[in-house]
N, C-alpha and C positions, 0 to 999 in steps of 0.2 A: 872121269872124262867120258863124254858121250861122243860117239862118231857122228859127224854131220855131213861128211862128204869123203870122196875118194877120187884121186887123180892118177895120172900116169906114173908118178914117182912116189906117192905116199898117201897118207890119210889126213883129213882135217878133223880136229876134235874141238868140242865146245869146252872151254875151261873158264875158271874164275881168276881174275887178276887180283891177287892179294895186295898189290901195291896201289890199287885204285878202287877201294871199297867193294872188293869182290865183284867188280863189273865183269859181265860175260864177255869173253873174247874167243876168237877162232885161232887155233894153233895148228900149223902144219907139222906133221911128224914125218921126217925123212930119214933114210939110212944113208949116211955118207959113204959107206962101203959100196952100197948098190949104185949110188949116183956116180961114183968114180968108175964103175964097170959098164955103164950104159953110154954108148956113143950115139950122139944125135947129129954128128957131122963127121967129116973125114978125120979131123984132129980135135974134136970138141966133145967133151963128156957132158952128161946131164948136170953134173956138179957145176960146170961153167955157167950153164943157163940159170941155175938156182942162184949162184952168186951174183949174176947180173940182175936177176929179179930183186934180190935183197938190196942191192945198191940203188935201184930205181925206187923201191918202196921207202927207203930211208930219206929220199929227197922229196917225196910227195907230201904236201901239206894241204889237205882239202877235206872238209867234213863228210863228203860223199864217198871218200876212198878210205880203205883200211889204213891204219897207222902201223908202221913196223915198230914193235916194242923191243926187239933185239933177239939174238939167238939164245937158245937154252940147250946146253949140252946134257945128254943123258945117255948112260951106258946100261945096256941090259946085263944083268949078272945071272948066270945059270946056276 
């Protein structure tokens, strides 16, 4: 996975979608723990904003806009 960007809440990596002929895709890598600790409003965490973004991405159907393929859960093991 190659880093292709960085934002306020995480990184964006270039990955291959094994379900679609190894087509290149962008994947946001976020920490749920960190998102729940960052407040972006009086009673709103960054996790709330990410969940809103996911809901909007799921509804978008346009060839010029990225398609939401779904969440991928991954846990780091030390």
